[in-house]
N, C-alpha and C positions, 0 to 999 in steps of 0.2 A: 504493500500500500504506500510505503514511503517513496518507492520508485515512481508511482503514478503521481503522487502529490508533488514531487520534485519536478516532474516533467510539466505538469499543469502550471506550476509556479513560474517556470521558465517561460512558457508560452504567454502567460498573462503579465509577466514582468512584475510579479509580486513575491512576497516572502512565502516560503513553504509552510510556515506556521499559520498564515492567513488561509491558505488552501486547506490545511488539515482541520482547522476550526470549522470552515464552511462544510467540508465533507462530513464532519461529525454531526453538525446541525441537520444537514440534509438526511443523514442516516437516522436521525431521531424523529424524522417526519416533519421538520420545519419546512415551510415554503420559501421560495425565493423572495417574494414581497416582504414577508415577515423578517427574514434574515437581513435584507437590505435596509429595512426601516428601523428594526428594534434590536439588532444584535451587532451594531457597528463596533463595539468594544472588542467583541470576540474575533471578528473577522478583519479587524484593522481598517474598517470602512469600505469594504468591497461593495460596489454598487450593483444594481440589478442587472446591468449589461454584463459585467464581469461574472456575476454569479450564474447567469444563464449560460455563458460560454463555459464556465467551469462545470456546470451540470452536464452539458452536452459532451464535453471532452471526457469527463469522468465515466460516462456510459460507454463511450467508444473505447477508451483505454482498458476498462474492465473487460469488455468483450475481447479485446486483443490479448489480454493476459490469459483469459479462459481458453482462447484458441491456441495460444502458445503452449500452455500446459498440455492440451490435447495432442498437439503435433509432437511434442517431445515424448509423450507417453507412447504414441503409435509407432514412432521410429525406433524407440528403445525396445518395444516388444518385437520389432522385426530384427533386432540384433544389429542395427546399422548406425546407431548413434555414436558418433565419434566426439572427442572433446572439441575439435575444431567446428564440427557441425553444431554442437550444442551452443558454443559461443556465438556463432552466426545467428542461430534462431533466437537466442536471448537478446541479441543486439538489434533485431528487426524492429523498426520504428513504426511500420504501417502494416495493415492487413495484407496489402498487395505484396510487399517485400517478404512477409512471412509465407504467403502461399507460393511464391517463387521458390523458396527454399524447400518447401514441402513437396512440390510437384513431382520430383523423381521417386518419392516414397509413397505417393498417394495410391491407394488401391483403386485401380481403374479397370475398365472393360478390357477384354483380350485384344490387344492391338497387334498390328502386323509386326511391330518390333518384338513384342512378347512372343509371338509365334516363332519368329526367327531365333530368339534366344533359346526357346524350347528345342529348336532343331540343332542347337549347338553352334550357332554362327557368330556369337559374340566375340570369340577369340579372333575370328577373321577380320571383323571391323576394327578391333583394337590393333591388330598387326599392321593393317594397311595405313591406319592413322599414324601409328608410331614410326613406321618405316616405309615411306613412299617409294623407296627404291625397289620394293618387292613388285613382282609382276602380278596384277590382280587375278588374271585368268589362271596362272600357275598356282597361286595360293588357293583360289576358290576351288580348284579341282580336288584339293585334299578334303573338302567338306561335302562332296557329293554323297548323298545317302537317300536312295529312293524310299526307304522305310520311314524316314523322317520328313519326307516331302520335298527333299532337295534333289531335283531330277538332274540338274547339270550345273556347270560353273556359273552360267548366267543367273540361275535361280539363287545360287549361293551368294553371289554379289548383290543381288537385289535385296535379299534378306539382311545382309550386312549393312547395306545402305539404310534400310529402315531403322536398324538399331542406332546407327550413327546420327540419323536425322532426329530421332527422339532424344538422343543424348544432347545434341546441339540445342534443341528446343527446350530442354529442361535444365540448362546451365544457368543458375540464378544470376550471376554477375553479368553474363552476356545479355540475357533477356532484359534485365533491368537497364543496362546501358542502351540497348536498341530502343526500348520503350521511351526513355527520356529523350533520346535523339529524335525519334519520330514526333514526340510531343513538341519539341523545340523547333524542328525544321519542317515537319510535315505539313502539307497543304490539303485541306479538305475541299474537294470539288463536287459540285452537283450539276447534273444535266437532267433535262426533262425526258421522261420515257416516251418512246414512240407512241403517237396517238393520244397522248395525255395533255396536249397543249390547251385545248379548250376546257376540258374537265378540270384541269388544275390551274386555271388562270390566276387564282389567288396566290399561287407560288411563283408567278412569272418573274419576280426579282431573282429567283434562284434557278432559272432554266439553264443558265450557263454562268456559273459563279464559282469562285474559288478564293480561299483565304487561309492563312496559317492557322492551324487548329488552336494553338495556344493563345492567339489574339482574338479569337472569335467571341463576340459578346453573347450574353445569355439569350436574348430574344432571337438572334439570328440562328444560333445553334438549335433552339427549340423549333423554330420555323422549318429549318432544313430537315430535322429529324421527323417532324410531323409529315412533311412532304414525302419522305421516304416511307414512313409507316402507312400513308394513305395510297401508296403505289404510284405516286406522281413523279418522284425524283429518284435517280440513282446517285448514290454517294460513293466517293472513292477517296481514300486517304493514302497519300504517298509522299515521299520526298522527291523533289525535282531531280531528274537524272536524264542523261542523254540517251535517246532511243537507239537500240541496237548494241548498246554497250552494257557490261555487267552492272547490276544495281549496286549502288554504293554500300548497301547493307551487306552484300556478299563480302566485300573487302573487310568489313568489321568482323564478320564471322571467321573468315580465313585467318585474320590476325589473332583472334582469340584462341584458335586451335592450331596455330603454327602451320597452316596450309598455304603453300605457294606454288607457283608454276615454274619449277626449276628444270623441267624436261625429264623428270624421273617417271618411271613406268606408271605409278599410281596417281600422279598429279591430276590427270584428266578425270579419272574416276572420282577423286576427292573433290575436284572443282564442280563436277556435276552434282555431287551430293550436297555441297554447300548451296548451289543454285536451287535445288529442289527443297532444301530445308527452309530457305527463305520464301520461295514461291508457294510451296504446298502447305507449309506449317506456320512459320513465324509471321509472315505478312498478314495473313488472315486473322490469326489469334491476337496479334498486337493491335491491328486496326479495330477489331471488335472491342478489345479492352479499352482502347483510347477513346472510342466513341462512347463507351460507358462512362469513362472518366469525364469526357466533355459534358455528357448528360448530367452527371452528378454535380459538376461545377455549375452548369447552367441552372439546374434545379435549385442549388443553394443560393445563387444570385437572385433567381426569380422569386423564390420563397422569401428572401430578404426584402425584395421590393414589395411583394404582397403584404408582408407583415408590417412594413412601415406605412403603407397606404391604409391598411386596416386600422392601425393605431391612430392615424390622422383622422379617419372617419369617426372612430369611436370617441375621440377626444375633440370632435368638432364642437363649436360653440352652441350651447343649448339656448333655445328661445326662452326657456324657463316656464314657470307656472302661469301660462296665459291660456285663456279659452281659445281653442284652436279648431279650425275646420280642415279636415283632410279630404282631398279630392283624388280619387283613383280614376284617372282618365280612361275612357273607352270610346270607340266610335259607334259601331252599331249596337253594342251592348249597353251603352249609356255610361254616364259618369257617376261612380259611386261616391256618396257623400257621407261623412261621419263628423259629428261635432263632439269634442271631448272637453270637459271642464278643466279647471286649473290643476286638478290632481290626476288628470288622464282618464277620468271616468266618462264612459260613453253616455251622452245625454240625448242624442238624436241621430238618426240615419235616414237616408232616402236615396233615390236614384233619379238623376235628371238626364234629359236627352237633347242636348243642344246641337248635336251633330247628326250625321246620317244615321238612320233614314228619316227620323222624325223632324230634325232640324227645328226643334222648339227652343230657339235662342232666347226669346223674350220670357217664355214660361220658366226657363231655367234661371234667368236672372231674377225673376220674381221669387222663385223657390229659395235661392241662395240668400236673397235680401231678407226674406221672412225669417230664415234660420239665424242669420246674423243679428237681427233685431231682437228676436226672442231670447237668444242665449248670450247676447253681448259678446259676439265673437271678436277677438282682437287680431288674430293672424290667420291667414289661409295658407295651407301647405298643399302644393300641387305636385303630383307624381310626374316624373319626367319621361314616362313611357309613351306609347302610341296615343296620339291625341293630346299630349301634354301641352304643347304650345298653343293649340286651339283652345284648350280649357283655360290656360293661363290668360289668354285674351278675354275670355268670358269674365274672369275675375277682375282683370284690368278695367273692363267696361263698367262693372259693378262699382269699383272704387271711384271711377270718374263721375258716374252719375249720382252716386251717393257718398260724397266725401265726408258727410256727417258720421258715417260708420267708423271712420278713422282706422280703416283696415290696413294691414301690412300683408304682403304676399311673398312667398318664396317657393321655388321649385326644389324638390328634394329627390334623391335617387330612389327609384322604386325597387332596386336590387334586393331580392329576397322577400319582398312583400307577399308574393304569391306563394312562396314556400312556407312562410309563416301562416298564411291564411288557411292552408290545407293541413297544417300540423296538428298533432294531438294536443299540443299546448294551447293553440288557438281555440280548439274545440272545447277544451276545459274552461278556458277563460271566457268564451262567448258561446255557450251551448245553444242559445236561442237566436244567434245572429247568423244570417246567411253568409256562406264562405266568401262570396264576392264582396261583401261589405267589410269583412275583417281587414282586408287590405287597406281600405280607406282609414280605418282606425290606426293601423300601423303607420301609415303615411303622416297622420296627424301627430301621433305620439313621438315619432322619430325626429320631428322638428322641435318638440318641447324638450326632449332629452334623448339625443341620439344613442348615448351609451346604454341607458336603461332599456331602450326598445330593441336595439340591434343585438344585444346579448341573447335575445330570444331566438335568434336565427343562427343556424349553423354557419360558422365563419366563412366557409367556402362558397356559400350561397349569396354572400353580400356583393361579390363581384369586385375584386380589388386588384386585378392585374390581367395581363395577357397570358395566353397559353396556360391558364390555371389548371386545366384538366390534363395537361401533358406532363406536369412535374410529379415527383414522388408524392403520392397522396397521403401516405402515413406521415412523412416529414412535414408536408404542408399543414395537415391537421394539427400536428403537435406544435408547430411554430405559431399558427394562428391562435390556438388555444392559450398559449403562454402570453400572447399579446393581449387577448381579452382579459386574462387574469391580471396582468400588470396594469392595464388601463382602469379596470374596476377598482383595484386596490389603491391606485394613485389618487382617484377622485374620492373614494369613500362611499358608503352606502347608508342611507337612512333606513334603519331596521324597521321602522314603523310604517313605511310606505313601499318599500322595495318588493318586487315580485320574486317568486321562488327562483326563476332562472337567473336573476341578477344576484340574489343572495348566494346561489350555488357557485358563483365565480369568486366569492370572497375567500381569502386565505383561510385554510383550515376547515372550510365547509364543503359539503357535497350536495347532491340533489336531495338525498334523504333528509339531511339536517336542515337544508333550506326549506323543504316542505314542512318539516316539523316546526320550524320557527313561525311560518305563516299560519299553520294550524293553531299553534299556541296563542299567537297574536289574535286570531279570529275568535278564539274561545275566551280569552282572558282580557282582551283589550290591549291598548298600546303599552309597550314596554316603558317603564318609568326610570329604569336604571340599567346600566350594562350588566350588573351583577344578576339581574333577573333572567338573563340568558341562560344561566346555569340550571334554571328550572326546566328548560326545554328538554324533552325526552331525547336521550342518546347524545346530548351535547356535553361531552366530558371536559375535564380540566385541560387536556391538550388542545382540543378544538377551540375552547374559550381563549386560551393563551394566543393561538394563532389568529383568531378572528376578531377579538374584541377591539383592537386598535383601529380596525378598518370599518367598524360598524358605528354609526352615529345615532344618538338619541337626542333629538331637538327638544328644548324646553323640559328636560328631565330634572330629576332631583339634584343631580350633580352637574354643574355647568361644564365640567371637563368631559362628560359623556358625549358632548357635541363636537369634541375635538379629536385630533389624531393622537393625543397623548394616551399612551397605553395605561390601563388601570394599574398595572404593576408599578408604574412610575408616578402615580398620584402623590406618593409620599414626597417626591421631589418638589412638587408645586406647594404642598402643605409646608414643607421646610422653608421655602421662599416666603410664604405668607407669614409664618411665625417669625422669621428673621427680620422681615421688613415691617412687621406690625400692620400689615394691610390685609383686609378681607380678601378671600380668594376671588370673589366676583369682581372686585375693583381692579384686580391685577390684569384680568383677561381683557385684551384689547388696548391696554395702555402702552402704546408703542414706545413712547419716550422713556417711561419707567423701565420697561423690559430691556431696552437698549442700554440702560445704565448699569445693568447687572453683569457680573463677571461669572460665566459658567463654571469656572474653576472653584468658586466659592461654595458651590452647591453639589459638586461632584463627590462621589465616594467610591468604595470598592464595587458596589452593585451598579451604579450608574455613573459612567465616566463623562468626560467633557463633551464628546460627540453627542451623547444622548441628551445631556442638559442643554446643549446648544440647540438641538432640534426642538426640545420642549419650549424653550423661550421663543423660538421662531414661530412655533405653532400657536402659542398664547397671544402673539401679536394679532393674528387673524385666524381664530379657531375655525376649523372646518372649511378653510378656503378652498375654492374650486380652481384647479390649475388650468381649466379650459379657457379659451379666449372669449372675447366679447362677441355677441351675436350680431351678424350683419348679413344682408342679402344681396344677390346679384340682380341686375335688371337686364333682361333680354330685349334686344332691339325689335321694335314693332316692324312687321312686314318681312322679317327674316325668320321663316318657319321651316324651310326645308333646304337641303343642300343646293338646290337649283336657284335659291334666292341669294346665295353668296356670290360676291364679286371681289376680285383682287382690289385691295386698298381699303375695304370696309374696316372701320374700327368698331369693335364689339366688346361687350362685357360678358364674362363667362365664369364658370366654376371649374376648378381643377378636379378631375375625377380620379385620375391615376398618375403616379409619377414613376417612370421607368429610368433605367440607366441612360437611355438615349434621349430623354426628354419628358415632356408632360402632356397629358391628354386633357383637353378643355371642352366642356359642354357649353356651346354657344347657343343652344336652343333649336338645333335643326335635326335632332334625333340621330346624329352621328358626331361623335367627338372628333375634334380637330387635334392635330399634333403640333406642339411647339417643340421643334428639335432642340437639343441641348445647345446647339450653336446659335439659336434664335431666342434664347431665354433672357439674354442681357447683352448690353453693349460691351461688357467685360467678359473675359474668359471664365467659363463655368466648368468646373471639374465634376461636380455632383449636382444634378438638378435640384436636389433638396436644399441646396444652399439658397435657392431663389424661391421655390414654391413647395407647397405640400398639398395633399388631397384636402379638398374643402375650401381652399383659398379662393377668394373672388379676385379675378384679374382682368386687366384690359389687354386685348390682343388685336392684331391687324391681320386680315386675310392676305396670304401670299399667293396661294395657288389652290385651285379646286379641281379634282378629278372625280366628277359625278359617277362615271362608269364604274370606277373601282372604289367609290365611296371613301375617298381620301381628301382630307382638308389640311393644308399646310398653313400654319399660323406663325406669327412672330410677336414677340414682346419687346423687340428692339425699338429704339426711337428712330425716327426717320420721316421723310416726306411722305405724305399720303396722296394717293392718286385721287384727286378731287373729283374727276369725272365719274369715277366709280363710287366714291364715298358720298357724293352729293346726288346720286341718281335718285329719282323719285321712288318712294316706297309706299306700299299700301298701309292704311291705318284702319283702326276700328276692328269690327268683327271680320273673320275670314271671308275672302271673296267668294262669290257664288261659283267660281270655277273649281274650288277645292271640294274634295269628297265630303269634308266635314262642314261645309258651309251652311249657315242658317239662312232662312229666307229673308230678304231685305225687309226691314221694318222702318217706319218713320220714327223720328226722334220722339214725337209726341206720344206715339203708341207705346214706345219703350218706357217713357216717363210715367204714363198712365198705369202700366203694368206694375212698375215698381211702387208707385204711390198706393195702388190697391193692395199690394203685398204688405206695405207698411201698415195700412189701416187694419188689415186682417190680423197682423201680428199684435198690434196694440190692443185690438178687441179681445184677443185670446189671453191677454195678461190677467 
C-alpha cells in the first residue's frame, strides 16, 4: 500500500502522508465532498479535484497490483519465473506494460507456433536465428518427420518461422518500443468506403483525411471511429514509408534480434520472417491496441468536457423562488403549460394550440394572460425544442400587450425533460398528471432551481456534449455522477424542502435514506434541528457525520443549522462567542467583526487553523449560494430558423456546450452554432473555458451558414459588421403565415379584446 501511496503522491505532487490520510478516510467510507470540506487537517488541505484524481488512481493502481500478483503466481506455477522476470513484472508501471511481459506465458489457444513446437521444430528456429551461416534447407531436412506432421524441409521451415514470429511478437521490450514509435510517428488515415458517399455524408470531412495519431483531438478521433463503426470509413494506421521498400518497423525488429543481410545462407529466410512478423502479426495487433488507446484518451477528454459542461449547467444561476410558468412547446400536439408557485408546487396546467393545425394564437394569448393574472406569474420558462421560438414569440407578444404583468421570459434547455416525464419518479411525484404535462413542470422548475430539478434526470440524458453515446458508458456515468454529487454538496440542501432525488446526492446519503428523510418529514413535520436527523430510520452516526454539514435547516432552533458549519464544530463558534462576550446570533453575518478574529486563537488539536478559517468565512455569509446571479438571453425577432441567418448578423445566445475546439451557442434557430476556439476572443485562447462556460449569455456574429449540413459558424471577435446583412429587414410580431406554425392574422383590436376579456374573467374568478 505504501508503494501505491508513494506513486499517487508523486503524480499529485503532494506528500505521501496526505495521500495515506485520504486513502484511510476513503476506506472508512468518507466521501470526497466531506473529506475536502471537513477533514483538511488530516489531508493537509487536499481539494476535491485532487481527491477525485486520487480516488481514480487508487482504483487503477489497486487493480494493477491485483493483476501483478496474479501474473506472478501463474508464471511461478509454470516453473518459469526467473529473478530477472520477477523484477521486470514488479517494475511494470501500467497494465499494458504488465500484459506485454505476461504475453509469452499466457495460456492461449493452440497456435501454429505451438503446433510447430509440439513437432519439435523449436531447436531449428533457434539454430537459424543464432547462426545465419547455416543452410536453412540442410538444417530443416534433419527435422522431417511424417509422424509429427512435418512432411518435408519446406514444412519444417514454415513451422520454425511460426515459432520465431510468435517469439518476435511476444518480446516485451521490442513490442513496447514499436508501440511508442507508432504512437509518436504514426498517421491515422481515413477514406470513404465505396458506395458510402451519400449515406455517410455527415462524415464527409473524413472521406480523405489523415493526421498523426498522437495529435488527434478527442472529437475528431470519436468522429472517425464512429464512421468506421457505422461502415462508412476505412481507417489505417501506419508510419510514413517509401513504397516498394522495406517498412521501417522491419529495421527495428532486425536490430532487436541481430538480423542483417550479410549474404549468409539464412539471411533471406530470416528477413522474410521479420517481414511476415510485422505484416501478419505486429502491424495489426499494434494498430488495434493504439486505436484502443486513442479511444481511451478521446473518451477521457470527452468525458472531461461532458463533466465540466454538466457542472456549469447544474450550477447555473437559479431564478429563485418566483411563481413560474413552464411552456413545453409543440406544434400539432399543442403547447403544454404548467404554473408552479414559489416552492415549485404545481398550481395549474393546461394545453394551448397557437400553432398548426388549430392556429389559435389569440385564444392562446388569452389563456396565458388569464393564468398569469390568476396566479401572479413572475417569469415564463420556454423549452427550446421544436416550436420553441414560435412559442417564445407568443410570450413576447403577451409581454408587449400586457406590460402591467411585468413578466420576464427565458428559454431553457429541454434536454431530459421527456425522460423525466416518463420516469417512475415523475409518476410518483405527479400520479394524476398527464405525462405530457410533466415536462412543462420540469421546464418551469429547472428555471427556478436548475440543480434541484436536473438531479432528477439521469446525467447522460441532460445532453452535455458531442459523441456522448460513443464514449465508455461506465466511465461517463461514474464521472457525471461525481459531478452531480460535488455540485449538490457545494450548494447545500434545504432538508425541509428538498426532494428525495436531491437528498440522495448529499454526502453520506443514498436513495433509501433520502426516502426515509422525506417520509419522516411528511409524518412529523419540518425538521427543527440537525440533530433531529438522527431520529430518521437507518440514518446512523456515520451517515449523520457525512451528511449533516451539507444539509440546511432554515429558521431552526440553532442558527448554525442554516450554515455549512458542521455540528461537530459548533463548539468552535461557542468558544468564539464566550471569548468575545457576544451572543452567537450577533456574530453571524458581522463581517467586520469576523475579519478581526485570528483563526489561530481558536484552533486546537481537534480543529486546526484551516477548519477555523473556513468556519469564520462561513459565518460571514451563512448558507451562501456559490451560483451566479440570474440573467436571461434575448433572441432576435425574425430569426427563427437556420435559413433566417445571414453573415454579419449580430445575435445574443446561450452557450450550451463547451468542447476543446470551441463553444456551441443556441441563437434560437433550433441548431446550435459553433464559435471555434480561434473565434472566441481577439487574444489567443488555449482553453475555451477561459472565455465561456455552459449557460453563459453571449453576443456573437454570424460568419458562415451551411443550411444543407446544418452548420453555423459564429464569432465572438470584435470587428466590422456587414451592415447590408445586419440591417436587412426582418419580420416582427407573430410568425408569418408562410410558417407551418403560423397563426391566422388577427387585428390588433381583436387581440386586445381577447386579452381584456381574459383579464375580466380572471378577476371575476378571484
